[in-house]
N, C-alpha and C positions, 0 to 999 in steps of 0.2 A: 504494500500499501504505499502510496506517494504521500498521503497526508494522515495527522495524526487526530481528523475529526471527519465525521460522517454525517450525510442528513437523513435522520429517522423518516419513518413512515409518520404522514400527518393526514388525519381524517381519511375520506374516500376520494377526495379530489385535490387535494393542496397539492402532493407530490406526484401526481398520477404520470407526469411527462417531465419530472425536475431531471431525470437523466441528460433528458435533449439539451438542457441548459448546462450541467457540470461535467458530464462523464468525460467529455472530452478534455477536459482539464485536470484530469485525475482524481476527481470527487466521487466517492459512493454515496448514493441516496438508494431510498425505498419505494416502489409502487406498490400501492394498495392493492389487492386483489378482491375487493367485497363487490364493488358495483359493475358487473358485466354490463348493463346497460349504458352507463357512462364509457366503460372501455370501448365499446363498440362505437359511441359518438367520436371519442376521440381519435380510434383509428381512422375512421372516414376523414375529420379534419385533416390529421396528417398526412394521409394519402393523397388528399388534394393539394394539400401545402407542398410537399415535394414531389409531385407529380408521380406518385404510384398508382398502380393498378388497385381499383377497390371493388370488390363484390360483397354486399350485405353477408353477414350470418344471422339471419332470423331464427326468431324463437320457434319456428316450427321444425328446424333442426334436430336431431333426436338428441347431439352432444353439443348444443350451441353454446352453453357456457365457457366450458373449456376449449372449444375452437375459437371463440372470441379471444380469450386470455392469450391462447397460443399465437395466435395471428398477429396482436398487439405486440406482443413481447417480442416476437420475430421483427414487426417492423421497426420499434426503437432500437433493437439491436443492429439491423441494418443500416439506420440512419446515423448511430454513433460512429458506426464502423467507417462510413462515409465522412464523418466530421473530423474523424482522427486523422482518416488518409489526407484530407484538404489541408489539416494542421501541419502534417509532415512534410507536406509539400512545399511549403513557404520557408523563406530565407529568414534568417534572424534580423528582421526589421524592428525596432524599437516600437512597442505600442501595438503589433499584431498579436493575432491569436496564440502564434508560436512564442514569443517572447511573454505573453500572457500567462501562458503555462508555467513557466519557469519562475516569473515573477512572484507568482502565488504560491510557491513551495515554502513550505517550512524550514527553518534553517538545517542543515544538514550535507551529505557528501553530493547529492546530487545540484542543490542550489550553489553550493560553493564551486562546482565544476562549471556551471553555468556564469557563476560571476568571473572565474578564471578566463573562461573562453571571451567574454567581453572586453577584459583587459589586454587580451594576447595580441601582440602587433605583427608577429610573425604569421604571414598569411597560410602557408602550408600546415603549421600547428593549429592555426584556428581552425582550418577547414575539418583535421582530425578531431579536434574537439567538439566540434559540432555534429559529426557523424555520431560519435560516441552518445552525445546527449539526445540524438533523433532515437537511437536505437533503446534508450531509457524512458520513452514516453509510454505510458501504460495507462489507458483509460480506467475512469473509475468503475464500481461493480454497478451493474443494473439489478439490484437486488429487490426481491419482492416481500410481501407481508400477507399473512393470514391470520386473521382471528379465529382461534380454535372454536370459540363459542359461538359463532354464525355456521353453523353445519346444518342448516334447515334441510329435512326431507323434502323431495319434491314428488309430484304427482303428475301423472299423465294419463287421461282419457277414465278418470276417477280411480286409477290404482297407483299406490305407492311405488317408486321407481327404486331398484337396488342401491344400495350405499353408494357406490360409485359416482351417482346423480344427486349426491347431498351438495350443497353448497360449497362447503370446504373442500369437499374430495375432489369436486369437479374444477375448483381453482388449482388444486394441488397437480393434477393432471395436467390442466393447462400449462404451466409451469415446467413440468416434468417433460413434455413434449415439445417444448419451445428450443431454441437454438443457443439458449443464454447458457454462458458459463459462470454462474454468478450464485447466491446464496439465497434460501427461502427462510424467512423468519418467521417462526410461530409466537402468536400472543394470547395473551387471555387464558393460559392455562393449559392443564393436560387435558389430551383428547386421545385415548388410547386405540380407539378405533381408526381416527384418522393415522395417527403414528404408525399403525400396524399396516393401513395401506400404503405406507412410503416404500416399503420393501419392494412392491411388485414395479419398481422404476429402475432400470439399470445405470442410471446417471448417477443415483445415489450410492452406488457400488464400486470400490476401487477398482480402476482399470489395470493392465499387466504392469504398470509402472506405478503403481499404488497412488495414483491421482483420482481426484474426485472431479468430475464434471461439474455437478451440482452440490452445493453445501448446504448442511443443515443448522441454523442457528434458533436456540431457544431465548426467548425474552423471559426471564426471571426475577423473582422477588429476594431469592436469597440462596446461600449454597446448599441449601438440604433439597429444596426443590431441584436445583440444578443436578446434583447428584443421582436424585431419583429419577429423574425424566432421563438422563443420561444413559444411564443403567439400563431403563427398558428398553431405548433403543438400540444400544450396545447389543445387547442379547438377541436383536434381530438383525444383527449386521450392519447397523446403521450408526455412523460416527457423528457427534455433533462437534461442529468446527468452531462454534462460537457460542458463549453465554455472554447474553446483552442484559446487564442488570440495569433495572430501572427505577427510580425514586418513586413511589407509589403516590406520592401527593405535589410533586414539584415537576410535574411533565404535564402537558397538555394532554388533550382527549380524554379518554377514560382513565379513571384512578382506580387502579386495583389495590384495595387497601391491604395493608399486612396488618402484622399483630403488633405495631408500634416499633420495628427494628429499623434504625435509621442506616443510612446509605454507607457511610464511613465503616462502622463496624460489619456490615454486610461485606463490603470490599476488602477488609482486613481478613475475614475468614478465607475469601478467594486466594488473595496473595498468599496467605499460610499454606493451603491446602491443594494449590493447584497441581502441584508435582505428583501428589498422592492421588489426586482426581485423575489426571492423565494414566497413570500407571493402571489404576483400579479399573476404569474404564477400556483400557487396551487390554485388558485381560478378558473381559467379557468379550469384548467386540473379535479378538482373533479367535477366540475359542469358536464364537459364532459363524465367523467366516470360514473356520476349517470344516465344521460340520456340514457347511454348504458345498463345500468344495472349491471355495473361492480363493484365488492365492492371496496372501497377504504377507505383509510386512513386519519385521520382528520391532522395528522402530515406529512408535506411535505416530499416527497422525497428529499434526499439531492441533492446540487449541487456543482460541484467541478469546480473552475477557475483556468486555467494554463495558462502558457505563454511559447512563444519560439521564438527565433530570435538573432542570435549575442552573446549569451552567452559565456564569455570565462573563467572567473575565478569564485573560490569559493565564494568571496565577492560579485561578480555580483548575481551568485546563491542566497546565503543565502540571500542578501538583498530584492530580488524580491520576496523569500518564505515568510520573516518574515515581511518587510514593507507592500506588497502589500497582504498578508495574503493570498498567493497563495495554492493551494493543489498540485502542481507540477511544475516543468519547464522542456521543451524540451532541449535536447543536440542533434543535428545533424551533421552538416558537420564534426567535429572534429573526429566521428566515422567511416569516411570514411578512416581513418589512421588506423583503429584496423581490422585488416584482419579476424579474427576470429568471426567477429561480423556483418559486411556488404561485399559486393560482389565488389570488386574492381580488377581487372586484374592487373597483376605485371606490365606490360609497363604502364597502366593510373595510376597506384600507384605512379611509379617513376617521371611521370610528375607532379602530384598532389603536390610529395616533392619540386620539382625544380620550381612550379610555381611563379609568382611574380604578383606585382600588376595589370598590363596589361594584364595577363594569363588569370585570372579568371574575366570574364566582365559580365555586363548586355546586353544581346543580344537580337535581334528580331528572334531569331532561331525556336520559338514555332509557331507552325502552327495553335494554340489557338489565334494567336494576342496579347499575354500577354507577357510582358518583362521575360526572363528567362535566368537566370545565366548558364554561359557557361565557358568550358575550350577552350581556343583558340587552342590549338594543341592537341586537343582529335582525336580519330580515325575519328570520324563522321564529325566533322569540316574539318580535312584535305581531305576526301573524298568528301564533299559538293564541296570544292574548287577546287579540281581536276576535277570532272564533268564540272563546269565552264570553267576552261581552256580547256577543249575537246568540247567545245559548246554543251553540253548535260545536262544542269543543271536540278535540280529537282532530285526526287527519284520516283522508283516504288513502288507504293502503295498497299503493301502486306497485311497490318493488317487492316488498315482502321478506326482505332478508334478514329482519329482525322478529319473524313469526316463530319462537323458538319456546314461547308458552302454550299451554293447551286449556281449552274451555273444558267444562265438565265432562261434554262428550267427545272428548278428544280432539276437537279441531284446532288446527294450530293459529295463533293470534298473537298479533303484537300489541304491546300495551299503549302505544301511542295512537292506536286506532280509534276512530269515531264508535265502532262497534264495541270495542272494550270498554271503552271511558263512559259510554252512556250506561252501559249494563252495571259496571262498578258504581255509578252514582245513583243508579235507583237502588241497588243493594245497601248502599250506605244511608239513603234516605228512610228505608225501613229498619235499620238498626237501633237498638237500644243503649245508645252510648251519649256520653255527654256532649254539649255542644261545642267543647272545647277541642275533644278528642275527633268531633266529625269534622270540624274545620281544618284541623290538620291533616285527616286522611284525606279530605277533599283536595286540598292543594297538593298532596303527593301524586292523587291520581291525574290531575289536570296538568302537572308539571311536564310530563312525558311529551317530547317531540318526535315527528317523523325526520329522524336524522338520515335514514336511506336516501330520502329524497333531498332534503335541504343540505346536507353537507357535501352534495355534487353543485349547489346553487352558484358559489363562487366561480369555480371553473367554467361552469355553464354562460353565467353572465358576461365574465371574462372573455370567452371565445365566441360571443355572439350565439350561441347555440339555444338559449333559452332566455331572453332578456326580462322575463316575468318570473324568473325563481325567485325564491324566499330564503337566502343563503343562511346556513348554520356555520360558525365558526366555533373551534375548540382550543384558543391559546392557552398556555400555561401561565400560571402568574408570572413568570421571570420576565415575560413580553414588556411588562408595565417599567422595567428598566430601560427600554428602548423606544425613543420616539422620533426616531429620523427614518425616512426611506432610503435604502442604500442599495449598492451594487453587490454583485457577488465579490469583486474584489475587494471593497472595503469591509466586508462582512468578514472575509478570510484576514485579511489583515488585522480587524478586531481581535480575530479569536488567537493570533499569532503574536499579539502585543504590539503590532507596528503602529496603530491607532486605538483609540476607545470611541466607541458608538455609544457608551451609556448616558445617560441623561439625570439618572439618579447617582450621584458620586456617593451618598451615602447607604447604598442598599446592603441589605443584610448578606452576610456570607452565604452561599448556597446552603452548607450546613444547618445555619442558625435559621434560616429560612425553613427549611425543610422541617426541622424540630417544630418549630412555629406552628406549622401548617398541622401536624400530627397533632398536637395540642387542640388545635381549634376543633379540629374533625373529634377530638373525643369529648371536649365539651358539649360540642352540638348534638352528639349521639346520645351523650346521657340527658340532655334536654329533651330529644325526641322519645326517649324512653318513656319520659312522664306524659306525654301526648299520646302514647299507645302506637306510635310507629314502631317498626321492627328495629331491633339493634341486635348485637351481639350479646352472649351470654354475660352474666356477672363476672364468671370466671375469666372470659375472654378480657371485659374490661380492665381487671385487676391486672391481668398479664401485660395488657398493653401499657398500663401506666408504670409497671415494674421495668420493662423493657426498654420505655423513655428514659427511664432515670439511670440505666445503665448505659445507654447510648449517650447521656449527656455526661456521665464520668467517663467514658472512653474519649470524649472530645477534650476533656479538660485535660486528660493525661496525653494526648495527642499533641495539643498545643504547648504543654509545657515541654515536651520531646523535640517536635521538628518544626511547628508553626513559628514562623518568626515575625512575617507581617501583620501589624496590628493585632500583635498577640493579647494585649491587656484589654481592648475593646471585645476581641472573642471571647476572653474569660469572663468579662463582665456579662456579656450577653448570655453565655452559658450558665452562669449564676441566677441571673434573672429566670432562665427559663426552669431550673431545676426547682426554684422557688415556686413557681406558678404550677408545677407538675404536682410537687408535693401538698400544695393546698387543696388538690382536685378532691372531691368528695365522689368516689366512684360506685356508691351504692345507687342502684337503679330500681325504679317502682316496677318495671315491667320486664320480664324476661323475654328474648327472641324466641322465636318458635324453629 
């Protein structure tokens, strides 16, 4: 990898074509594979833009979801290959794309070689150095993401189709059949059926040279989860090439809450146990390959450990990479302010720039039942509130990707749909509970939005696909520290410490911010329990408090040992957090089911 950062998946459309903007510069990014309807629209758009032949893949075709994904990924790969070929054909002229490739690199051997070439006066030596540099150009990864929870069973002519036509399985097949040599990232938890399906595709099995054409990455919440899932796959002859650790609350999109474990202690466990993890998994992996009569190497496949969530400065970035020995770090929400990289329409972009602490909030909007970062005045939120005012709550369910719950008669349904919300409101009106509880439960029912459709809104408006879309957007709280529309080069310079794009010079350290978000969530959960809303058990609530205290202690020791910059400020903030945690009364009135 040329860069020490990558651009994670964002929503269903914000990074759907990001590789076309960044891969030629060696930057890796992630395409979401949720919305095949949007994917097909984007394939049509780029076929026309780059004068490629286009034949529609309609929903009448048997395997349309997988085929749409394969066709789009192949198109992106083809265009990136052409972009890189054009870049390599350029001469080293200051300001062109070839020089930009090297200008944006982090400090290192390749960057040093480029700078030496620029200073070289001997023309023969200069030409030789240029040849070496051209050979070193590597495009960034065109990676993809599948949310394992979104694995809806599908029907045709009234009959449920076999598992391979489930949403996640079809998306996996679409990637597996593509020409990409890249990584698939699984997020949102353990799906044994989907993981078992992986073994049917030869690109995930090592070739005669022990190389993997396609690699597996798991987005995980902690070391234990990584070890369990890695072992499950290794026993089936599948190697996890990367574990991507995500802060549960300091990232945009869905917030998959853990039990109060903080990012620093989690990464510490990976740092201390990585060698053991590799060796243990290799034993299961090699045994499985042997039993399958597949050649294998005694040398384990490499494993990358990466992390993402709320990184805002070069010092934080470098500390994560160097201290925790990471192989990369993800920068997401700040790239929403880089129009050449992500899909945000002009009106939503203006709202992001004007947003304050109350505008970006952790909502109940997701029909998955998982907390979801939201923008309070997005087109989606404004439309949801307007429907409620008109006594017509809920949305028409046109795409159905979130139909993962069932009615009493077994019919799949989405909690953001009009059908579901009207039925639940009717049940609530007939219940014998207090008015306070009714209000809280009513607000919870009505909070759900159709993110299947609305998360495609920004890209559809920006690309003139649907100018009437009501876009949803899911920035993380770290976005509030950035208030400037930037170029790709400016954002990369910020990441590598060559400039600063921060508007909030007094922003909290990412570790402090994450701990505060965990405390806020715990306090809100205790409050919700008194209103009759679902919460974790009393035992879990107590466990969260204890884990937070242990995390604060870890950071206090870390600051004393290795943190130099603003150590006193960091320690004072930790002490304030400790006192806040200790003062939390964790007794809850209602236990969760």
